[in-house]
C-alpha positions in Angstrom: -27.6 -0.8 26.4 -26.6 -1.6 22.8 -23.1 -3.8 22.3 -20.2 -1.8 22.5 -18.3 -1.1 19.5 -14.3 -0.9 18.5 -12.2 1.5 16.6 -9.1 -0.4 15.8 -6.2 1.9 14.0 -3.8 -0.6 12.9 -0.5 0.2 13.1 1.3 1.0 16.7 4.5 3.1 15.5 5.0 6.6 15.2 2.0 7.5 12.1 -0.6 5.5 14.7 0.3 7.4 17.5 0.3 10.6 16.0 -3.3 9.8 15.1 -5.0 7.7 17.6 -5.7 10.7 19.5 -7.4 12.5 17.0 -9.9 9.2 16.7 -10.2 9.7 20.6 -11.1 13.5 19.7 -14.1 12.3 17.5 -15.2 9.6 19.4 -14.8 11.3 22.6 -18.9 11.2 23.9 -18.9 7.1 23.0 -15.8 6.7 24.5 -17.0 8.5 27.7 -20.6 6.8 27.8 -18.6 3.5 27.6 -20.1 2.6 24.1 -16.8 2.1 22.5 -13.3 1.2 23.0 -10.3 2.6 20.9 -7.4 0.2 20.5 -4.2 -0.1 18.8 -3.8 -3.1 16.4 -1.1 -4.9 15.1 -0.6 -7.6 13.1 1.2 -10.6 14.6 1.3 -12.6 18.1 2.3 -10.4 20.8 1.7 -10.6 24.8 -0.4 -8.3 26.1 0.6 -4.7 25.9 -0.5 -1.0 25.9 0.5 2.0 23.8 0.3 5.5 25.4 -2.6 4.0 27.3 -5.1 2.1 24.8 -4.5 -1.6 24.6 -2.3 -3.0 22.1 -4.5 -6.3 20.6 -3.2 -8.6 17.8 -4.9 -8.3 14.5 -6.8 -11.7 14.5 -8.0 -10.8 18.2 -9.2 -7.6 17.0 -11.2 -9.2 14.0 -12.7 -11.9 16.3 -13.9 -9.2 18.7 -17.9 -9.1 19.1 -19.9 -6.7 17.5 -19.1 -3.7 15.3 -15.2 -3.5 14.1 -14.4 -0.2 12.4 -10.4 -0.2 11.2 -8.3 2.8 9.7 -5.0 1.7 8.6 -2.1 4.3 9.9 0.5 2.9 8.0 3.1 5.0 5.7 3.4 2.3 3.0 1.1 2.4 0.7 1.3 -1.2 -0.8 1.1 -2.6 3.0 -1.9 -0.4 3.9 -4.0 -1.6 0.8 -3.4 -5.4 1.9 -4.3 -5.0 5.3 -7.3 -3.1 4.6 -8.4 -5.9 2.0 -8.0 -8.5 4.2 -9.7 -6.4 7.1 -12.6 -5.7 4.5 -12.9 -9.6 3.9 -13.5 -10.3 7.4 -16.5 -8.0 7.7 -15.1 -5.4 9.3 -15.6 -1.7 8.2 -13.3 1.0 7.8 -13.4 4.6 9.6 -12.1 7.7 8.8 -9.7 10.1 10.6 -10.0 14.2 10.5 -8.5 16.4 12.9 -10.2 19.0 14.3 -8.6 21.6 12.8 -8.5 19.7 9.6 -11.0 21.4 6.7 -12.8 20.0 4.0 -14.7 22.5 1.3 -17.6 22.4 -1.1 -18.5 19.6 -3.5 -15.2 17.6 -2.5 -15.4 13.7 -2.2 -12.9 11.6 0.0 -13.1 7.8 0.0 -13.1 5.8 2.9 -10.6 5.3 5.7 -9.0 8.4 4.9 -6.5 10.3 7.8 -6.3 14.1 7.7 -4.2 15.3 10.3 -4.3 19.0 12.2 -4.1 22.3 10.0 -4.4 20.3 6.5 -6.9 21.3 4.0 -9.1 19.9 0.6 -10.8 23.0 -0.9 -13.6 22.9 -3.4 -14.4 20.5 -5.3 -11.6 17.7 -5.1 -11.8 14.2 -5.8 -10.0 11.2 -3.6 -10.3 7.9 -3.3 -9.7 5.4 -0.3 -7.7 5.1 2.3 -6.1 8.3 1.5 -3.2 10.2 4.0 -2.6 13.7 4.4 -0.1 14.4 7.1 0.3 18.1 9.2 0.3 21.1 7.5 -0.9 19.8 4.0 -3.3 21.7 1.3 -5.0 20.3 -1.5 -6.2 23.3 -4.0 -9.5 23.1 -6.0 -10.5 20.7 -9.0 -7.5 18.5 -8.1 -8.5 14.2 -8.7 -6.3 11.9 -6.2 -6.7 8.1 -6.5 -7.1 5.3 -3.8 -3.8 4.6 -1.4 -2.0 8.5 -1.8 0.2 9.0 0.6 0.9 13.1 1.6 4.2 13.7 3.9 4.0 16.9 6.4 3.6 20.2 4.7 2.9 18.9 0.8 1.2 22.0 -1.4 -1.0 20.7 -4.2 -2.2 23.2 -6.4 -5.0 23.0 -8.5 -6.2 20.6 -11.4 -3.6 18.2 -10.8 -4.5 14.5 -11.4 -2.5 12.2 -8.7 -2.6 8.3 -9.5 -2.8 5.4 -6.6 -0.4 4.6 -4.5 1.4 8.1 -5.2 3.9 9.0 -2.7 4.3 13.1 -2.6 7.6 14.2 0.4 7.8 16.8 2.8 7.5 19.9 1.8 6.8 19.3 -2.1 5.2 21.6 -3.7 3.4 20.8 -6.9 2.2 23.4 -9.6 -1.1 23.7 -10.6 -2.5 22.2 -14.6 -5.6 23.8 -16.3 -9.4 22.6 -16.3 -8.5 21.5 -20.2 -4.9 20.0 -19.4 -4.2 18.8 -15.7 -0.6 18.4 -14.0 -0.3 14.5 -14.1 1.6 12.6 -11.2 1.4 8.6 -12.4 0.5 6.1 -10.1 2.9 4.7 -8.0 5.1 7.7 -8.5 7.7 8.7 -6.0 8.0 12.8 -5.3 10.7 13.6 -2.8 11.0 15.7 -0.1 10.8 19.5 -1.1 10.9 18.6 -4.6 9.1 21.2 -6.9 6.9 19.5 -9.6 6.1 21.9 -12.5 5.4 18.8 -15.1 3.8 15.5 -15.7 5.4 12.8 -13.6 5.6 9.1 -15.0 3.8 6.5 -13.1 6.4 4.4 -10.9 8.6 7.7 -11.4 10.8 9.2 -8.5 11.2 12.6 -9.1 13.4 15.1 -7.0 14.9 18.9 -6.9 14.1 22.1 -8.0 12.5 22.1 -10.3 11.9 18.2 -10.1 14.1 16.1 -12.4 14.0 12.2 -12.7 16.0 10.3 -10.5 14.1 6.7 -11.1 12.3 6.2 -14.3 9.0 5.1 -14.9 7.0 2.3 -15.3 7.2 0.2 -12.6 4.3 1.6 -11.3 1.9 -2.1 -10.8 
């Protein structure tokens, strides 16, 4: 019998607890056969615990387990997500991606390792997305978008076609992004924050925060790192 593999959802907060059942569904055959175990993982040192029926173990203990170890960082803060992912990769762990059974990825689309596509999310045709992307419930990303690493879409984001989004951008719940065009994509800069329900009709500078309908600057840009 082959050595057991371990799949760790890093983060046992709300997003982690929403995400683990999606991983459990996709790994059902391996879990039932005893070939894999699905765990919650968190930083720090704490006594043994269980969360929603699954073991919760410290990250350092997870890194020391025998056999293959796979991780997904289910933490909303993209800078923390990047730090933990780098830590895991340096320890020889491999990222795995999580896609709800009813989430869609259509033709010609490429998504980097470690993504989470929550229920009723859709990524349509010819989209390019970087590493450790999060799309929460009911998100839609239309054709020909280019999205960077560690980008977060909160529930209900609607992003129309020909939009470019930089690394570490955060799009709040219900945000709506107007379409760009093939010769002039709409650009949302690295580290930008799009407020809940904002309707973005023009470019957003790196590091800026925009809110409202139509979206207006709340915090100026030039703060992205």
